[in-house]
Structure formats: C-alpha cells, structure tokens
PDB file of N, CA, C and O in Angstrom, chain B, residues numbered from 101:
ATOM      1  N   MET B 101      -9.559 -23.542   2.633  1.00  0.00           N
ATOM      2  CA  MET B 101      -9.221 -24.178   4.002  1.00  0.00           C
ATOM      3  C   MET B 101      -9.560 -25.747   3.763  1.00  0.00           C
ATOM      4  O   MET B 101     -10.752 -26.012   3.612  1.00  0.00           O
ATOM      5  N   ASN B 102      -8.808 -26.603   3.724  1.00  0.00           N
ATOM      6  CA  ASN B 102      -9.265 -28.010   3.310  1.00  0.00           C
ATOM      7  C   ASN B 102      -9.399 -28.794   4.793  1.00  0.00           C
ATOM      8  O   ASN B 102     -10.143 -29.773   4.861  1.00  0.00           O
ATOM      9  N   ASN B 103      -8.743 -28.390   5.842  1.00  0.00           N
ATOM     10  CA  ASN B 103      -8.628 -28.988   7.060  1.00  0.00           C
ATOM     11  C   ASN B 103      -9.215 -28.077   8.052  1.00  0.00           C
ATOM     12  O   ASN B 103      -8.987 -26.871   7.958  1.00  0.00           O
ATOM     13  N   LYS B 104      -9.994 -28.573   9.051  1.00  0.00           N
ATOM     14  CA  LYS B 104     -10.680 -27.833  10.197  1.00  0.00           C
ATOM     15  C   LYS B 104      -9.531 -27.036  10.930  1.00  0.00           C
ATOM     16  O   LYS B 104      -9.682 -25.916  11.416  1.00  0.00           O
ATOM     17  N   ARG B 105      -8.255 -27.836  10.943  1.00  0.00           N
ATOM     18  CA  ARG B 105      -7.179 -27.352  11.822  1.00  0.00           C
ATOM     19  C   ARG B 105      -6.418 -25.982  11.218  1.00  0.00           C
ATOM     20  O   ARG B 105      -5.825 -25.101  11.841  1.00  0.00           O
ATOM     21  N   ASP B 106      -6.637 -26.115   9.872  1.00  0.00           N
ATOM     22  CA  ASP B 106      -6.191 -24.805   9.232  1.00  0.00           C
ATOM     23  C   ASP B 106      -6.597 -23.510   9.980  1.00  0.00           C
ATOM     24  O   ASP B 106      -7.764 -23.321  10.322  1.00  0.00           O
ATOM     25  N   LYS B 107      -5.586 -22.609  10.228  1.00  0.00           N
ATOM     26  CA  LYS B 107      -5.999 -21.347  10.701  1.00  0.00           C
ATOM     27  C   LYS B 107      -5.877 -20.347  10.013  1.00  0.00           C
ATOM     28  O   LYS B 107      -5.107 -20.329   9.053  1.00  0.00           O
ATOM     29  N   ILE B 108      -6.640 -19.276  10.380  1.00  0.00           N
ATOM     30  CA  ILE B 108      -6.842 -18.038   9.417  1.00  0.00           C
ATOM     31  C   ILE B 108      -5.755 -17.183  10.162  1.00  0.00           C
ATOM     32  O   ILE B 108      -5.672 -17.242  11.389  1.00  0.00           O
ATOM     33  N   LYS B 109      -4.990 -16.453   9.477  1.00  0.00           N
ATOM     34  CA  LYS B 109      -3.955 -15.564   9.948  1.00  0.00           C
ATOM     35  C   LYS B 109      -4.739 -14.118  10.670  1.00  0.00           C
ATOM     36  O   LYS B 109      -5.589 -13.381  10.170  1.00  0.00           O
ATOM     37  N   ASP B 110      -4.063 -14.058  12.061  1.00  0.00           N
ATOM     38  CA  ASP B 110      -4.591 -12.920  12.565  1.00  0.00           C
ATOM     39  C   ASP B 110      -6.091 -13.028  13.242  1.00  0.00           C
ATOM     40  O   ASP B 110      -6.563 -12.131  13.942  1.00  0.00           O
ATOM     41  N   ALA B 111      -6.654 -14.054  12.981  1.00  0.00           N
ATOM     42  CA  ALA B 111      -8.170 -14.240  13.422  1.00  0.00           C
ATOM     43  C   ALA B 111      -8.112 -14.671  14.987  1.00  0.00           C
ATOM     44  O   ALA B 111      -7.197 -15.328  15.484  1.00  0.00           O
ATOM     45  N   GLY B 112      -9.207 -14.202  15.641  1.00  0.00           N
ATOM     46  CA  GLY B 112      -9.302 -14.722  16.943  1.00  0.00           C
ATOM     47  C   GLY B 112     -10.193 -15.989  16.988  1.00  0.00           C
ATOM     48  O   GLY B 112     -11.101 -16.166  16.175  1.00  0.00           O
ATOM     49  N   TYR B 113      -9.930 -16.743  17.843  1.00  0.00           N
ATOM     50  CA  TYR B 113     -10.713 -18.132  17.939  1.00  0.00           C
ATOM     51  C   TYR B 113     -11.230 -18.393  19.139  1.00  0.00           C
ATOM     52  O   TYR B 113     -10.509 -18.530  20.127  1.00  0.00           O
ATOM     53  N   GLU B 114     -12.605 -18.496  19.181  1.00  0.00           N
ATOM     54  CA  GLU B 114     -13.441 -18.848  20.304  1.00  0.00           C
ATOM     55  C   GLU B 114     -13.847 -20.319  20.424  1.00  0.00           C
ATOM     56  O   GLU B 114     -13.285 -21.118  19.675  1.00  0.00           O
ATOM     57  N   LYS B 115     -14.770 -20.759  21.292  1.00  0.00           N
ATOM     58  CA  LYS B 115     -15.280 -22.194  21.064  1.00  0.00           C
ATOM     59  C   LYS B 115     -16.035 -22.365  19.853  1.00  0.00           C
ATOM     60  O   LYS B 115     -15.760 -23.237  19.029  1.00  0.00           O
ATOM     61  N   HIS B 116     -17.085 -21.459  19.717  1.00  0.00           N
ATOM     62  CA  HIS B 116     -18.100 -21.710  18.611  1.00  0.00           C
ATOM     63  C   HIS B 116     -17.856 -20.687  17.526  1.00  0.00           C
ATOM     64  O   HIS B 116     -18.596 -20.805  16.550  1.00  0.00           O
ATOM     65  N   TYR B 117     -16.945 -19.680  17.495  1.00  0.00           N
ATOM     66  CA  TYR B 117     -16.768 -18.826  16.398  1.00  0.00           C
ATOM     67  C   TYR B 117     -15.278 -18.456  16.157  1.00  0.00           C
ATOM     68  O   TYR B 117     -14.413 -18.703  16.998  1.00  0.00           O
ATOM     69  N   VAL B 118     -15.029 -17.871  15.009  1.00  0.00           N
ATOM     70  CA  VAL B 118     -13.918 -17.249  14.438  1.00  0.00           C
ATOM     71  C   VAL B 118     -14.219 -15.886  14.138  1.00  0.00           C
ATOM     72  O   VAL B 118     -15.302 -15.593  13.632  1.00  0.00           O
ATOM     73  N   TYR B 119     -13.186 -14.864  14.459  1.00  0.00           N
ATOM     74  CA  TYR B 119     -13.448 -13.603  14.190  1.00  0.00           C
ATOM     75  C   TYR B 119     -12.216 -12.796  13.644  1.00  0.00           C
ATOM     76  O   TYR B 119     -11.125 -13.218  14.028  1.00  0.00           O
ATOM     77  N   ASN B 120     -12.211 -11.714  12.818  1.00  0.00           N
ATOM     78  CA  ASN B 120     -11.163 -11.040  12.392  1.00  0.00           C
ATOM     79  C   ASN B 120     -11.739  -9.744  12.139  1.00  0.00           C
ATOM     80  O   ASN B 120     -11.748  -9.437  10.946  1.00  0.00           O
ATOM     81  N   ALA B 121     -12.221  -8.905  12.938  1.00  0.00           N
ATOM     82  CA  ALA B 121     -12.716  -7.628  12.772  1.00  0.00           C
ATOM     83  C   ALA B 121     -11.737  -6.533  13.308  1.00  0.00           C
ATOM     84  O   ALA B 121     -11.182  -6.794  14.376  1.00  0.00           O
ATOM     85  N   HIS B 122     -11.470  -5.407  12.736  1.00  0.00           N
ATOM     86  CA  HIS B 122     -10.687  -4.359  13.084  1.00  0.00           C
ATOM     87  C   HIS B 122     -11.310  -3.212  12.989  1.00  0.00           C
ATOM     88  O   HIS B 122     -12.105  -3.081  12.058  1.00  0.00           O
ATOM     89  N   TYR B 123     -11.117  -2.199  13.846  1.00  0.00           N
ATOM     90  CA  TYR B 123     -11.798  -0.859  13.767  1.00  0.00           C
ATOM     91  C   TYR B 123     -10.749   0.130  13.920  1.00  0.00           C
ATOM     92  O   TYR B 123      -9.799  -0.024  14.688  1.00  0.00           O
ATOM     93  N   HIS B 124     -10.947   1.261  13.104  1.00  0.00           N
ATOM     94  CA  HIS B 124      -9.878   2.365  12.935  1.00  0.00           C
ATOM     95  C   HIS B 124     -10.724   3.470  13.590  1.00  0.00           C
ATOM     96  O   HIS B 124     -11.797   3.834  13.109  1.00  0.00           O
ATOM     97  N   LEU B 125     -10.132   4.044  14.837  1.00  0.00           N
ATOM     98  CA  LEU B 125     -10.561   5.014  15.663  1.00  0.00           C
ATOM     99  C   LEU B 125      -9.684   6.241  15.463  1.00  0.00           C
ATOM    100  O   LEU B 125      -8.457   6.148  15.438  1.00  0.00           O
ATOM    101  N   ILE B 126     -10.376   7.472  15.313  1.00  0.00           N
ATOM    102  CA  ILE B 126      -9.382   8.731  15.141  1.00  0.00           C
ATOM    103  C   ILE B 126     -10.249   9.685  15.852  1.00  0.00           C
ATOM    104  O   ILE B 126     -11.418   9.985  15.607  1.00  0.00           O
ATOM    105  N   TRP B 127      -9.409  10.133  16.838  1.00  0.00           N
ATOM    106  CA  TRP B 127     -10.179  11.635  17.553  1.00  0.00           C
ATOM    107  C   TRP B 127      -9.125  12.576  17.612  1.00  0.00           C
ATOM    108  O   TRP B 127      -7.923  12.315  17.675  1.00  0.00           O
ATOM    109  N   CYS B 128      -9.713  13.795  17.585  1.00  0.00           N
ATOM    110  CA  CYS B 128      -8.978  15.034  17.558  1.00  0.00           C
ATOM    111  C   CYS B 128      -9.240  15.875  18.788  1.00  0.00           C
ATOM    112  O   CYS B 128     -10.295  15.828  19.420  1.00  0.00           O
ATOM    113  N   THR B 129      -8.066  16.755  19.128  1.00  0.00           N
ATOM    114  CA  THR B 129      -8.186  17.401  20.278  1.00  0.00           C
ATOM    115  C   THR B 129      -9.085  18.574  20.056  1.00  0.00           C
ATOM    116  O   THR B 129      -9.380  18.867  18.897  1.00  0.00           O
ATOM    117  N   LYS B 130      -9.530  19.245  21.022  1.00  0.00           N
ATOM    118  CA  LYS B 130     -10.353  20.359  20.920  1.00  0.00           C
ATOM    119  C   LYS B 130      -9.759  21.561  19.993  1.00  0.00           C
ATOM    120  O   LYS B 130      -8.638  21.999  20.253  1.00  0.00           O
ATOM    121  N   TYR B 131     -10.378  21.994  19.107  1.00  0.00           N
ATOM    122  CA  TYR B 131     -10.007  22.903  18.494  1.00  0.00           C
ATOM    123  C   TYR B 131      -8.713  22.722  17.420  1.00  0.00           C
ATOM    124  O   TYR B 131      -8.147  23.595  16.762  1.00  0.00           O
ATOM    125  N   ARG B 132      -8.481  21.429  17.476  1.00  0.00           N
ATOM    126  CA  ARG B 132      -7.236  20.725  16.642  1.00  0.00           C
ATOM    127  C   ARG B 132      -6.082  21.237  17.419  1.00  0.00           C
ATOM    128  O   ARG B 132      -5.047  21.363  16.765  1.00  0.00           O
ATOM    129  N   ASN B 133      -6.028  21.610  18.867  1.00  0.00           N
ATOM    130  CA  ASN B 133      -4.788  22.333  19.358  1.00  0.00           C
ATOM    131  C   ASN B 133      -3.700  21.284  19.387  1.00  0.00           C
ATOM    132  O   ASN B 133      -4.025  20.124  19.643  1.00  0.00           O
ATOM    133  N   GLN B 134      -2.593  21.550  19.178  1.00  0.00           N
ATOM    134  CA  GLN B 134      -1.366  20.655  19.138  1.00  0.00           C
ATOM    135  C   GLN B 134      -0.978  20.248  20.600  1.00  0.00           C
ATOM    136  O   GLN B 134       0.108  20.663  21.006  1.00  0.00           O
ATOM    137  N   ILE B 135      -1.564  19.663  21.236  1.00  0.00           N
ATOM    138  CA  ILE B 135      -1.166  19.436  22.644  1.00  0.00           C
ATOM    139  C   ILE B 135      -0.241  18.151  22.842  1.00  0.00           C
ATOM    140  O   ILE B 135       0.436  18.018  23.862  1.00  0.00           O
ATOM    141  N   PHE B 136      -0.251  17.266  21.870  1.00  0.00           N
ATOM    142  CA  PHE B 136       0.684  16.050  22.001  1.00  0.00           C
ATOM    143  C   PHE B 136       1.911  16.262  21.478  1.00  0.00           C
ATOM    144  O   PHE B 136       2.471  15.247  21.064  1.00  0.00           O
ATOM    145  N   THR B 137       2.644  17.552  21.348  1.00  0.00           N
ATOM    146  CA  THR B 137       3.820  17.829  20.841  1.00  0.00           C
ATOM    147  C   THR B 137       4.986  17.579  21.806  1.00  0.00           C
ATOM    148  O   THR B 137       6.148  17.335  21.480  1.00  0.00           O
ATOM    149  N   ASN B 138       4.431  17.691  23.195  1.00  0.00           N
ATOM    150  CA  ASN B 138       5.373  17.458  24.418  1.00  0.00           C
ATOM    151  C   ASN B 138       5.353  15.745  24.324  1.00  0.00           C
ATOM    152  O   ASN B 138       4.291  15.129  24.233  1.00  0.00           O
ATOM    153  N   GLN B 139       6.463  15.186  24.355  1.00  0.00           N
ATOM    154  CA  GLN B 139       6.661  13.752  24.146  1.00  0.00           C
ATOM    155  C   GLN B 139       6.320  13.134  25.632  1.00  0.00           C
ATOM    156  O   GLN B 139       5.913  11.974  25.700  1.00  0.00           O
ATOM    157  N   ASP B 140       6.460  13.779  26.604  1.00  0.00           N
ATOM    158  CA  ASP B 140       5.910  13.155  27.874  1.00  0.00           C
ATOM    159  C   ASP B 140       4.484  12.950  28.005  1.00  0.00           C
ATOM    160  O   ASP B 140       3.990  11.961  28.547  1.00  0.00           O
ATOM    161  N   LEU B 141       3.796  13.968  27.464  1.00  0.00           N
ATOM    162  CA  LEU B 141       2.310  13.876  27.288  1.00  0.00           C
ATOM    163  C   LEU B 141       1.810  12.895  26.304  1.00  0.00           C
ATOM    164  O   LEU B 141       0.722  12.328  26.411  1.00  0.00           O
ATOM    165  N   ALA B 142       2.538  12.742  25.469  1.00  0.00           N
ATOM    166  CA  ALA B 142       2.177  11.720  24.163  1.00  0.00           C
ATOM    167  C   ALA B 142       2.305  10.399  24.703  1.00  0.00           C
ATOM    168  O   ALA B 142       1.522   9.477  24.469  1.00  0.00           O
ATOM    169  N   GLN B 143       3.540  10.328  25.593  1.00  0.00           N
ATOM    170  CA  GLN B 143       3.569   8.785  26.025  1.00  0.00           C
ATOM    171  C   GLN B 143       2.602   8.569  27.254  1.00  0.00           C
ATOM    172  O   GLN B 143       2.095   7.459  27.415  1.00  0.00           O
ATOM    173  N   GLU B 144       2.375   9.451  27.992  1.00  0.00           N
ATOM    174  CA  GLU B 144       1.372   9.234  28.979  1.00  0.00           C
ATOM    175  C   GLU B 144      -0.186   8.991  28.502  1.00  0.00           C
ATOM    176  O   GLU B 144      -1.064   8.391  29.121  1.00  0.00           O
ATOM    177  N   MET B 145      -0.262   9.586  27.317  1.00  0.00           N
ATOM    178  CA  MET B 145      -1.655   9.067  26.383  1.00  0.00           C
ATOM    179  C   MET B 145      -1.503   7.575  26.023  1.00  0.00           C
ATOM    180  O   MET B 145      -2.385   6.738  26.221  1.00  0.00           O
ATOM    181  N   ARG B 146      -0.255   7.317  25.455  1.00  0.00           N
ATOM    182  CA  ARG B 146       0.049   6.029  24.842  1.00  0.00           C
ATOM    183  C   ARG B 146      -0.278   4.939  26.071  1.00  0.00           C
ATOM    184  O   ARG B 146      -1.053   3.984  26.008  1.00  0.00           O
ATOM    185  N   ASP B 147       0.420   5.302  27.042  1.00  0.00           N
ATOM    186  CA  ASP B 147       0.299   4.505  28.368  1.00  0.00           C
ATOM    187  C   ASP B 147      -1.111   4.369  28.713  1.00  0.00           C
ATOM    188  O   ASP B 147      -1.486   3.197  28.743  1.00  0.00           O
ATOM    189  N   LEU B 148      -2.011   5.265  28.987  1.00  0.00           N
ATOM    190  CA  LEU B 148      -3.249   5.352  29.290  1.00  0.00           C
ATOM    191  C   LEU B 148      -3.990   4.475  28.616  1.00  0.00           C
ATOM    192  O   LEU B 148      -4.624   3.597  29.200  1.00  0.00           O
ATOM    193  N   LEU B 149      -3.990   4.640  27.139  1.00  0.00           N
ATOM    194  CA  LEU B 149      -4.749   3.992  26.250  1.00  0.00           C
ATOM    195  C   LEU B 149      -4.339   2.329  26.195  1.00  0.00           C
ATOM    196  O   LEU B 149      -5.207   1.493  25.944  1.00  0.00           O
ATOM    197  N   LYS B 150      -3.172   2.015  26.411  1.00  0.00           N
ATOM    198  CA  LYS B 150      -2.750   0.682  26.689  1.00  0.00           C
ATOM    199  C   LYS B 150      -3.656   0.009  27.858  1.00  0.00           C
ATOM    200  O   LYS B 150      -4.401  -0.965  27.745  1.00  0.00           O
ATOM    201  N   GLN B 151      -3.405   0.743  28.939  1.00  0.00           N
ATOM    202  CA  GLN B 151      -4.316   0.133  30.274  1.00  0.00           C
ATOM    203  C   GLN B 151      -5.438   0.035  30.031  1.00  0.00           C
ATOM    204  O   GLN B 151      -5.909  -1.071  30.294  1.00  0.00           O
ATOM    205  N   ILE B 152      -6.384   1.061  29.446  1.00  0.00           N
ATOM    206  CA  ILE B 152      -7.712   0.830  29.338  1.00  0.00           C
ATOM    207  C   ILE B 152      -7.998  -0.251  28.339  1.00  0.00           C
ATOM    208  O   ILE B 152      -8.996  -0.962  28.457  1.00  0.00           O
ATOM    209  N   ALA B 153      -7.173  -0.381  27.393  1.00  0.00           N
ATOM    210  CA  ALA B 153      -7.521  -1.630  26.472  1.00  0.00           C
ATOM    211  C   ALA B 153      -7.003  -2.874  27.252  1.00  0.00           C
ATOM    212  O   ALA B 153      -7.693  -3.871  27.044  1.00  0.00           O
ATOM    213  N   GLU B 154      -6.202  -3.014  27.900  1.00  0.00           N
ATOM    214  CA  GLU B 154      -6.013  -4.250  28.756  1.00  0.00           C
ATOM    215  C   GLU B 154      -7.041  -4.383  29.593  1.00  0.00           C
ATOM    216  O   GLU B 154      -7.450  -5.537  29.724  1.00  0.00           O
ATOM    217  N   ASP B 155      -7.710  -3.347  30.345  1.00  0.00           N
ATOM    218  CA  ASP B 155      -8.469  -3.696  31.336  1.00  0.00           C
ATOM    219  C   ASP B 155     -10.072  -4.152  30.453  1.00  0.00           C
ATOM    220  O   ASP B 155     -10.896  -4.884  31.004  1.00  0.00           O
ATOM    221  N   ASN B 156     -10.219  -3.764  29.502  1.00  0.00           N
ATOM    222  CA  ASN B 156     -11.416  -4.044  28.668  1.00  0.00           C
ATOM    223  C   ASN B 156     -11.023  -5.224  27.654  1.00  0.00           C
ATOM    224  O   ASN B 156     -11.806  -5.442  26.729  1.00  0.00           O
ATOM    225  N   GLN B 157     -10.110  -5.833  27.743  1.00  0.00           N
ATOM    226  CA  GLN B 157      -9.903  -7.096  26.722  1.00  0.00           C
ATOM    227  C   GLN B 157     -10.046  -6.461  25.388  1.00  0.00           C
ATOM    228  O   GLN B 157     -10.906  -6.940  24.649  1.00  0.00           O
ATOM    229  N   ILE B 158      -9.369  -5.501  24.980  1.00  0.00           N
ATOM    230  CA  ILE B 158      -9.073  -4.883  23.631  1.00  0.00           C
ATOM    231  C   ILE B 158      -7.774  -4.884  23.188  1.00  0.00           C
ATOM    232  O   ILE B 158      -6.925  -4.395  23.934  1.00  0.00           O
ATOM    233  N   LYS B 159      -7.399  -5.403  21.965  1.00  0.00           N
ATOM    234  CA  LYS B 159      -6.060  -5.599  21.463  1.00  0.00           C
ATOM    235  C   LYS B 159      -5.880  -4.183  20.642  1.00  0.00           C
ATOM    236  O   LYS B 159      -6.727  -3.731  19.871  1.00  0.00           O
ATOM    237  N   ILE B 160      -4.756  -3.637  20.919  1.00  0.00           N
ATOM    238  CA  ILE B 160      -4.328  -2.433  20.244  1.00  0.00           C
ATOM    239  C   ILE B 160      -3.476  -3.004  19.055  1.00  0.00           C
ATOM    240  O   ILE B 160      -2.329  -3.408  19.243  1.00  0.00           O
ATOM    241  N   GLU B 161      -4.033  -3.019  17.919  1.00  0.00           N
ATOM    242  CA  GLU B 161      -3.028  -3.513  16.778  1.00  0.00           C
ATOM    243  C   GLU B 161      -2.003  -2.307  16.469  1.00  0.00           C
ATOM    244  O   GLU B 161      -0.797  -2.546  16.410  1.00  0.00           O
ATOM    245  N   LYS B 162      -2.461  -1.125  16.290  1.00  0.00           N
ATOM    246  CA  LYS B 162      -1.359   0.126  15.993  1.00  0.00           C
ATOM    247  C   LYS B 162      -2.048   1.213  16.734  1.00  0.00           C
ATOM    248  O   LYS B 162      -3.260   1.238  16.951  1.00  0.00           O
ATOM    249  N   MET B 163      -1.238   2.054  17.085  1.00  0.00           N
ATOM    250  CA  MET B 163      -1.353   3.411  17.563  1.00  0.00           C
ATOM    251  C   MET B 163      -0.564   4.257  17.294  1.00  0.00           C
ATOM    252  O   MET B 163       0.628   3.972  17.415  1.00  0.00           O
ATOM    253  N   GLU B 164      -0.967   5.648  16.815  1.00  0.00           N
ATOM    254  CA  GLU B 164      -0.244   6.674  16.603  1.00  0.00           C
ATOM    255  C   GLU B 164      -0.585   7.923  17.083  1.00  0.00           C
ATOM    256  O   GLU B 164      -1.584   8.492  16.643  1.00  0.00           O
ATOM    257  N   VAL B 165       0.196   8.481  18.024  1.00  0.00           N
ATOM    258  CA  VAL B 165      -0.503   9.901  18.638  1.00  0.00           C
ATOM    259  C   VAL B 165       0.276  10.797  17.821  1.00  0.00           C
ATOM    260  O   VAL B 165       1.493  10.617  17.759  1.00  0.00           O
ATOM    261  N   MET B 166      -0.421  12.001  17.010  1.00  0.00           N
ATOM    262  CA  MET B 166      -0.048  12.839  16.312  1.00  0.00           C
ATOM    263  C   MET B 166      -0.313  14.213  17.296  1.00  0.00           C
ATOM    264  O   MET B 166      -1.055  14.176  18.277  1.00  0.00           O
ATOM    265  N   PRO B 167       0.322  15.253  16.918  1.00  0.00           N
ATOM    266  CA  PRO B 167       0.357  16.502  17.690  1.00  0.00           C
ATOM    267  C   PRO B 167      -1.209  16.954  17.969  1.00  0.00           C
ATOM    268  O   PRO B 167      -1.450  17.463  19.063  1.00  0.00           O
ATOM    269  N   GLU B 168      -2.282  16.784  17.015  1.00  0.00           N
ATOM    270  CA  GLU B 168      -3.546  17.094  17.230  1.00  0.00           C
ATOM    271  C   GLU B 168      -4.573  15.950  17.279  1.00  0.00           C
ATOM    272  O   GLU B 168      -5.743  16.160  17.599  1.00  0.00           O
ATOM    273  N   HIS B 169      -4.117  14.767  16.962  1.00  0.00           N
ATOM    274  CA  HIS B 169      -5.054  13.772  16.667  1.00  0.00           C
ATOM    275  C   HIS B 169      -4.341  12.238  17.188  1.00  0.00           C
ATOM    276  O   HIS B 169      -3.122  12.091  17.282  1.00  0.00           O
ATOM    277  N   ILE B 170      -5.209  11.304  17.457  1.00  0.00           N
ATOM    278  CA  ILE B 170      -4.780   9.905  17.670  1.00  0.00           C
ATOM    279  C   ILE B 170      -5.557   9.136  16.749  1.00  0.00           C
ATOM    280  O   ILE B 170      -6.728   9.308  16.410  1.00  0.00           O
ATOM    281  N   HIS B 171      -4.596   8.112  16.332  1.00  0.00           N
ATOM    282  CA  HIS B 171      -5.144   7.018  15.427  1.00  0.00           C
ATOM    283  C   HIS B 171      -5.204   5.554  16.360  1.00  0.00           C
ATOM    284  O   HIS B 171      -4.331   5.439  17.220  1.00  0.00           O
ATOM    285  N   LEU B 172      -5.945   4.737  16.249  1.00  0.00           N
ATOM    286  CA  LEU B 172      -6.050   3.592  16.821  1.00  0.00           C
ATOM    287  C   LEU B 172      -6.587   2.657  16.004  1.00  0.00           C
ATOM    288  O   LEU B 172      -7.647   2.945  15.448  1.00  0.00           O
ATOM    289  N   LEU B 173      -5.928   1.247  15.740  1.00  0.00           N
ATOM    290  CA  LEU B 173      -6.424   0.272  15.060  1.00  0.00           C
ATOM    291  C   LEU B 173      -6.758  -0.677  16.104  1.00  0.00           C
ATOM    292  O   LEU B 173      -5.741  -1.090  16.662  1.00  0.00           O
ATOM    293  N   ILE B 174      -7.792  -1.143  16.540  1.00  0.00           N
ATOM    294  CA  ILE B 174      -8.104  -2.243  17.445  1.00  0.00           C
ATOM    295  C   ILE B 174      -8.958  -3.277  16.937  1.00  0.00           C
ATOM    296  O   ILE B 174      -9.571  -3.171  15.875  1.00  0.00           O
ATOM    297  N   SER B 175      -9.010  -4.495  17.859  1.00  0.00           N
ATOM    298  CA  SER B 175      -9.844  -5.560  17.733  1.00  0.00           C
ATOM    299  C   SER B 175     -10.286  -6.065  18.935  1.00  0.00           C
ATOM    300  O   SER B 175      -9.567  -5.902  19.920  1.00  0.00           O
ATOM    301  N   PHE B 176     -11.543  -6.763  19.062  1.00  0.00           N
ATOM    302  CA  PHE B 176     -12.015  -7.154  20.276  1.00  0.00           C
ATOM    303  C   PHE B 176     -12.989  -8.396  20.074  1.00  0.00           C
ATOM    304  O   PHE B 176     -13.259  -8.688  18.909  1.00  0.00           O
ATOM    305  N   ARG B 177     -13.426  -8.999  20.890  1.00  0.00           N
ATOM    306  CA  ARG B 177     -14.398 -10.050  20.559  1.00  0.00           C
ATOM    307  C   ARG B 177     -15.576  -9.630  20.303  1.00  0.00           C
ATOM    308  O   ARG B 177     -16.024  -8.614  20.836  1.00  0.00           O
ATOM    309  N   PRO B 178     -16.249 -10.357  19.443  1.00  0.00           N
ATOM    310  CA  PRO B 178     -17.840 -10.096  18.886  1.00  0.00           C
ATOM    311  C   PRO B 178     -18.675  -9.918  19.944  1.00  0.00           C
ATOM    312  O   PRO B 178     -19.673  -9.251  19.675  1.00  0.00           O
ATOM    313  N   SER B 179     -18.562 -10.374  21.260  1.00  0.00           N
ATOM    314  CA  SER B 179     -19.399 -10.280  22.314  1.00  0.00           C
ATOM    315  C   SER B 179     -19.498  -8.875  22.769  1.00  0.00           C
ATOM    316  O   SER B 179     -20.415  -8.509  23.505  1.00  0.00           O
ATOM    317  N   LYS B 180     -18.586  -8.096  22.352  1.00  0.00           N
ATOM    318  CA  LYS B 180     -18.634  -6.676  22.748  1.00  0.00           C
ATOM    319  C   LYS B 180     -19.139  -5.925  21.536  1.00  0.00           C
ATOM    320  O   LYS B 180     -18.942  -6.375  20.407  1.00  0.00           O
ATOM    321  N   SER B 181     -19.851  -4.678  21.762  1.00  0.00           N
ATOM    322  CA  SER B 181     -20.250  -3.988  20.714  1.00  0.00           C
ATOM    323  C   SER B 181     -19.194  -2.702  20.651  1.00  0.00           C
ATOM    324  O   SER B 181     -18.530  -2.297  21.605  1.00  0.00           O
ATOM    325  N   GLY B 182     -19.196  -2.183  19.366  1.00  0.00           N
ATOM    326  CA  GLY B 182     -18.329  -1.139  18.925  1.00  0.00           C
ATOM    327  C   GLY B 182     -18.594   0.059  19.822  1.00  0.00           C
ATOM    328  O   GLY B 182     -17.564   0.654  20.141  1.00  0.00           O
ATOM    329  N   SER B 183     -19.846   0.609  20.357  1.00  0.00           N
ATOM    330  CA  SER B 183     -20.200   1.619  21.134  1.00  0.00           C
ATOM    331  C   SER B 183     -19.640   1.466  22.531  1.00  0.00           C
ATOM    332  O   SER B 183     -19.151   2.401  23.164  1.00  0.00           O
ATOM    333  N   SER B 184     -19.748   0.197  22.979  1.00  0.00           N
ATOM    334  CA  SER B 184     -19.430  -0.145  24.548  1.00  0.00           C
ATOM    335  C   SER B 184     -17.844   0.124  24.442  1.00  0.00           C
ATOM    336  O   SER B 184     -17.304   0.879  25.251  1.00  0.00           O
ATOM    337  N   VAL B 185     -17.168  -0.466  23.498  1.00  0.00           N
ATOM    338  CA  VAL B 185     -15.447  -0.255  23.538  1.00  0.00           C
ATOM    339  C   VAL B 185     -15.127   1.260  23.331  1.00  0.00           C
ATOM    340  O   VAL B 185     -14.133   1.697  23.912  1.00  0.00           O
ATOM    341  N   VAL B 186     -15.880   2.108  22.552  1.00  0.00           N
ATOM    342  CA  VAL B 186     -15.578   3.498  22.491  1.00  0.00           C
ATOM    343  C   VAL B 186     -15.806   4.034  23.802  1.00  0.00           C
ATOM    344  O   VAL B 186     -15.024   4.819  24.337  1.00  0.00           O
ATOM    345  N   LYS B 187     -16.859   3.623  24.322  1.00  0.00           N
ATOM    346  CA  LYS B 187     -17.053   4.415  25.802  1.00  0.00           C
ATOM    347  C   LYS B 187     -16.174   3.727  26.927  1.00  0.00           C
ATOM    348  O   LYS B 187     -16.381   4.186  28.050  1.00  0.00           O
ATOM    349  N   ALA B 188     -15.278   2.763  26.846  1.00  0.00           N
ATOM    350  CA  ALA B 188     -14.583   2.460  27.698  1.00  0.00           C
ATOM    351  C   ALA B 188     -13.666   3.321  27.783  1.00  0.00           C
ATOM    352  O   ALA B 188     -12.788   3.206  28.639  1.00  0.00           O
TER     353      ALA B 188
END
C-alpha cells in the first residue's frame, strides 16, 4: 500500500485502527438430533441469529443451517471479545 488512502478489501475501518478478523463458529444440536430438517424451523433459526447479530453489532459473513448443526462465519469490532460475542 503506497498511499494512506488505499483500502484493504473487506477490512473494517475505525478512527485509530483497521481490522479484518473472522471467526468460524460451529455448534451441534443435543445428541446430533436432526431438528433443522423442518424448513420453517431452520428459517426461524436464521432469522433469530440475524436479529441477535444486528442487536450486538456483529456481521454475519456466511451462515449455513444443516440438519444437526449450524455454521457461522462472523466478524466484529476488536473492542468486543470473542467470548462476549458467543455469549450474546
């Protein structure tokens, strides 16, 4: 980067720092029961996760709801800790 104005693709810019951290979260249903085979329930889970992310200033990069587990690729400001985001 030769110029201060050059931007890093997909990076977050704040007043005093630049960040580009992504976290891949995976969690499974109890006993790996396939409860998300019902499309209405899977969509309700997607909507719920999107609302929680919006309320906590978390960006969902990718989300996949599988029959017995969920994958999330998220990013957030460095002022938040990973543990506080997972607890949200």
